[in-house]
C-alpha positions as CSV (number, residue, x, y, z in Angstrom):
1,M,49.5,65.6,22.8
2,D,53.1,66.3,23.9
3,T,55.8,64.0,22.5
4,K,57.5,62.2,25.5
5,K,60.8,60.4,25.6
6,I,60.0,57.0,27.0
7,L,62.6,54.5,28.0
8,V,61.4,50.9,27.7
9,T,63.4,48.2,29.5
10,G,63.0,44.6,28.3
11,A,62.2,46.1,24.9
12,G,63.2,43.0,23.0
13,G,60.9,40.7,25.0
14,Y,57.6,39.1,24.3
15,I,55.6,42.2,25.4
16,G,58.2,44.8,24.9
17,R,58.5,44.6,21.2
18,Y,54.8,45.3,20.8
19,V,54.7,48.1,23.3
20,V,57.7,49.8,21.6
21,S,56.0,49.8,18.2
22,T,52.7,51.0,19.7
23,L,54.4,53.9,21.5
24,L,56.1,54.9,18.2
25,D,52.8,54.7,16.4
26,F,51.4,57.1,19.0
27,G,54.2,59.6,18.1
28,M,56.4,59.1,21.1
29,K,60.2,59.0,21.1
30,V,61.3,55.6,22.4
31,I,64.7,54.5,23.9
32,A,64.5,50.7,23.7
33,V,66.9,49.1,26.2
34,D,67.7,45.4,26.4
35,I,70.7,43.0,26.5
36,H,69.8,42.0,23.0
37,T,68.1,44.4,20.6
38,E,67.4,42.2,17.6
39,G,63.8,42.4,16.4
40,I,63.0,45.8,18.1
41,D,61.3,48.4,15.9
42,E,64.1,50.2,14.1
43,R,62.3,53.6,14.5
44,A,63.4,53.4,18.2
45,E,66.7,54.4,19.6
46,R,68.0,50.9,20.5
47,L,70.6,50.5,23.3
48,Q,72.3,47.3,24.6
49,Y,72.7,48.1,28.3
50,D,72.6,46.2,31.6
51,I,70.1,48.1,33.7
52,F,71.1,46.2,36.8
53,N,74.7,47.5,36.7
54,G,74.1,49.6,39.8
55,S,75.2,52.9,38.3
56,K,74.0,55.9,40.3
57,N,74.2,57.9,37.0
58,I,71.9,55.6,35.1
59,F,69.3,58.4,34.5
60,Q,71.9,60.5,32.7
61,E,73.5,57.5,31.0
62,L,70.1,56.4,29.5
63,G,69.3,59.8,28.0
64,K,67.3,61.5,30.8
65,P,63.9,60.1,29.7
66,D,60.6,61.6,30.7
67,V,59.1,58.2,31.5
68,V,60.6,54.8,32.3
69,L,58.4,51.8,31.4
70,H,60.0,48.9,33.2
71,L,59.1,45.6,31.5
72,A,62.3,43.7,32.0
73,W,62.0,40.5,34.0
74,R,63.9,37.3,33.9
75,D,62.1,33.9,33.8
76,G,58.6,35.5,33.7
77,F,57.2,32.2,32.4
78,V,58.9,30.1,35.0
79,H,56.9,31.0,38.1
80,N,59.1,29.3,40.7
81,S,62.5,30.2,39.2
82,A,65.1,31.3,41.8
83,A,65.8,34.3,39.5
84,H,62.7,36.2,40.8
85,M,64.1,36.6,44.3
86,E,67.7,36.8,43.1
87,Y,67.0,40.0,41.0
88,L,64.4,41.6,43.2
89,S,66.8,44.1,44.9
90,A,68.3,45.0,41.5
91,H,64.9,45.9,40.1
92,Y,64.4,48.2,43.1
93,M,67.8,49.8,42.9
94,F,67.3,50.5,39.2
95,A,64.1,52.4,39.9
96,R,65.6,54.2,42.9
97,N,68.6,55.3,41.0
98,M,66.5,56.6,38.1
99,V,64.3,58.6,40.5
100,A,67.3,59.9,42.3
101,G,68.7,61.1,39.0
102,G,65.7,63.2,38.2
103,L,63.1,60.8,36.7
104,H,59.5,62.1,37.0
105,Q,57.4,59.1,36.0
106,F,58.1,55.4,36.6
107,A,55.8,52.6,35.3
108,A,56.4,48.9,35.9
109,L,54.6,45.8,34.7
110,G,52.9,43.8,37.4
111,S,50.9,40.6,37.3
112,M,47.7,39.2,38.7
113,H,49.9,36.5,40.1
114,E,50.7,39.0,42.9
115,V,47.2,38.5,44.2
116,G,47.3,34.7,44.5
117,Y,44.0,32.8,45.0
118,F,41.1,35.1,44.7
119,E,37.5,34.9,43.4
120,G,36.0,37.8,41.5
121,A,37.2,41.2,40.4
122,I,40.7,42.4,41.4
123,D,40.8,46.1,42.2
124,E,43.6,48.4,43.5
125,D,42.9,47.5,47.1
126,T,42.6,43.7,46.8
127,A,44.7,42.0,49.4
128,C,47.7,40.1,47.9
129,K,48.7,36.6,49.0
130,P,50.9,35.3,46.2
131,R,51.4,31.6,45.7
132,S,54.5,31.5,43.5
133,M,58.0,33.1,43.7
134,Y,57.1,35.1,40.6
135,G,54.1,36.6,42.4
136,V,56.0,37.1,45.6
137,A,58.8,39.0,43.8
138,K,56.4,41.2,41.8
139,N,54.3,42.0,44.9
140,A,57.4,42.9,46.9
141,L,58.7,45.2,44.1
142,R,55.3,46.9,44.0
143,Q,55.3,47.4,47.7
144,S,58.8,48.7,47.8
145,L,58.1,51.2,45.0
146,E,55.0,52.4,46.8
147,V,57.2,53.2,49.8
148,L,59.7,54.9,47.5
149,R,56.8,57.0,46.1
150,E,56.0,58.2,49.7
151,Q,59.6,59.3,50.1
152,E,60.2,60.9,46.6
153,D,58.1,63.1,44.3
154,F,57.4,61.1,41.1
155,C,54.4,59.6,39.3
156,F,54.3,55.8,40.0
157,Q,52.2,53.5,37.8
158,W,51.9,49.7,38.5
159,L,50.5,48.0,35.4
160,R,48.9,44.8,36.5
161,G,48.7,42.3,33.6
162,Y,46.4,39.3,33.3
163,Y,46.2,36.3,30.9
164,I,47.9,37.2,27.6
165,T,47.1,35.7,24.2
166,G,48.8,36.2,20.9
167,D,52.3,35.6,19.4
168,D,51.9,32.2,21.0
169,L,55.1,30.6,19.9
170,K,57.1,33.1,21.9
171,N,55.6,32.5,25.4
172,R,55.0,29.4,27.5
173,S,51.2,29.6,27.8
174,I,48.8,26.8,27.4
175,F,48.3,28.0,23.8
176,T,52.0,27.6,23.1
177,K,51.7,24.0,24.3
178,I,48.7,23.4,22.1
179,L,50.6,24.6,19.1
180,E,53.6,22.4,20.0
181,A,51.3,19.4,20.4
182,E,49.7,20.1,17.0
183,N,53.1,20.3,15.4
184,E,54.1,17.0,17.0
185,G,51.0,15.4,15.4
186,K,49.2,14.7,18.6
187,E,45.5,14.0,18.3
188,Y,44.4,15.2,21.8
189,F,45.5,17.8,24.2
190,P,44.9,17.0,27.9
191,L,43.3,19.6,30.2
192,N,41.5,20.1,33.4
193,S,37.7,20.8,33.3
194,G,38.3,24.0,31.5
195,K,35.5,25.6,33.5
196,N,37.6,28.2,35.3
197,R,37.1,31.8,34.0
198,Y,39.9,34.2,33.4
199,D,40.6,37.7,32.1
200,F,42.2,37.1,28.7
201,I,43.7,40.0,26.7
202,S,45.4,40.0,23.4
203,L,49.0,41.1,23.2
204,E,48.1,43.9,20.8
205,N,45.4,45.2,23.1
206,L,47.6,44.9,26.2
207,A,50.3,46.9,24.3
208,S,47.8,49.6,23.6
209,E,46.6,49.8,27.2
210,I,50.2,50.0,28.5
211,A,51.1,52.7,26.0
212,L,48.0,54.8,26.7
213,T,48.7,54.6,30.4
214,V,52.3,55.8,30.3
215,I,51.8,58.7,27.9
216,Q,49.7,60.3,30.6
217,D,50.3,60.9,34.3
218,E,46.9,61.9,35.7
219,V,45.9,58.3,36.4
220,A,48.5,56.6,38.6
221,G,48.9,53.8,41.2
222,T,47.9,50.2,40.5
223,I,46.1,50.0,37.1
224,N,44.6,46.8,35.8
225,C,45.6,46.2,32.1
226,C,42.8,43.9,31.2
227,T,39.4,43.5,29.6
228,G,37.3,43.0,32.7
229,R,35.5,40.1,30.9
230,P,36.0,36.7,32.5
231,V,36.0,33.9,29.8
232,S,36.2,30.1,30.5
233,L,39.4,28.4,29.6
234,K,37.3,25.9,27.6
235,E,35.8,28.6,25.5
236,K,39.1,30.3,24.9
237,V,40.9,27.0,24.0
238,E,38.2,26.0,21.5
239,E,38.2,29.5,20.0
240,F,41.9,29.3,19.6
241,I,41.8,25.9,17.9
242,Q,39.1,27.1,15.5
243,D,40.9,30.3,14.7
244,K,44.2,28.5,14.0
245,N,42.4,25.8,12.0
246,L,44.1,23.1,14.1
247,S,43.3,19.4,14.0
248,I,44.1,18.7,17.7
249,R,41.1,18.2,20.0
250,P,40.9,19.2,23.7
251,Q,40.5,16.4,26.2
252,Y,38.8,17.8,29.4
253,G,39.0,16.3,32.9
254,V,42.4,14.6,32.5
255,Y,44.0,16.8,35.2
256,P,42.5,17.9,38.5
257,E,42.0,21.6,39.3
258,R,45.0,23.0,41.1
259,S,44.5,24.3,44.6
260,Y,45.7,27.8,43.7
261,D,43.6,28.2,40.5
262,S,40.6,30.5,41.0
263,S,37.3,29.5,39.5
264,I,36.8,33.1,38.3
265,I,39.2,36.0,38.4
266,Y,39.4,39.2,36.4
267,G,40.5,42.8,36.6
268,D,38.4,45.8,37.7
269,T,38.5,48.2,34.8
270,M,37.7,51.5,36.5
271,K,41.1,53.1,36.0
272,I,41.9,51.8,32.5
273,S,38.4,52.8,31.4
274,E,39.2,56.3,32.5
275,I,42.5,56.4,30.6
276,V,40.8,55.0,27.5
277,R,37.9,57.4,27.7
278,K,40.2,60.4,27.9
279,A,42.3,59.1,25.0
280,C,39.3,58.8,22.7
281,G,39.5,62.6,22.4
282,N,43.1,62.5,21.2
283,P,43.5,62.3,17.4
284,A,46.9,60.6,17.7
285,V,45.6,57.6,19.6
286,V,41.8,57.6,19.0
287,K,41.9,54.5,16.8
288,A,43.5,52.3,19.4
289,A,41.4,53.9,22.2
290,S,38.2,53.2,20.3
291,V,39.1,49.5,19.9
292,L,39.8,49.2,23.6
293,K,36.6,51.0,24.6
294,E,34.7,48.2,22.8
295,I,36.5,45.3,24.5
296,I,36.7,46.6,28.1
297,G,33.8,45.3,30.2
């Protein structure tokens, strides 16, 4: 396997720190870029740099990487923040300037929230009708980069993420809120019915799927980074409480189901399965690939 120079934006973030370490474990050279670089794996080349500065020479300024993995996103846990639309053009200009400078492979993190309300398996061709500003902005960025790909010769990968678990005090998921309620000494945690089924993936496995995807360029387009296994929220919450040995107890039926919450939604694994299957023959990544092969439905 060739060693690639991979530039990771948002490298100091919730997902970025894990992806950087995983890429380094796979033998890649990593340029880790963020406004703040504390906590990023010291094996990486760490750069404090504003990727939204509009520089037309940004490809050269950031070391002429072989691949850009664009994870940076402001207010990712605040789905109706004004920042999503405010920075949309800056995300596109960053990608365009990198490609214009000579970049051959651009990968960006997407979200199942681009799709909006949907029942069943999401594949590459599923129609998107986002119901939050976060989803609207992600969907618009994906579409604009698809147009750019038609105009310029580069490998484009859109890594669509799902429901992430792990490192739960650093995000704003329901699991974060359960931990906070536990620390506050609360006896119960109110929920809806808990019957809705989602595609949950651990942060470690997500990092492996992202890393395996960007170190290759044969599989491109929209790629679901997921397990393909829908699990009920109730099952996941009770598993979380048991694993963490918490005393708090879930209280179901307190809240009604939200109109935009799907009863079952998960990712189609065709493309990520192909990536993982090919990686199983690579000694440098076979351990991580074998783990993923077991969890992907």
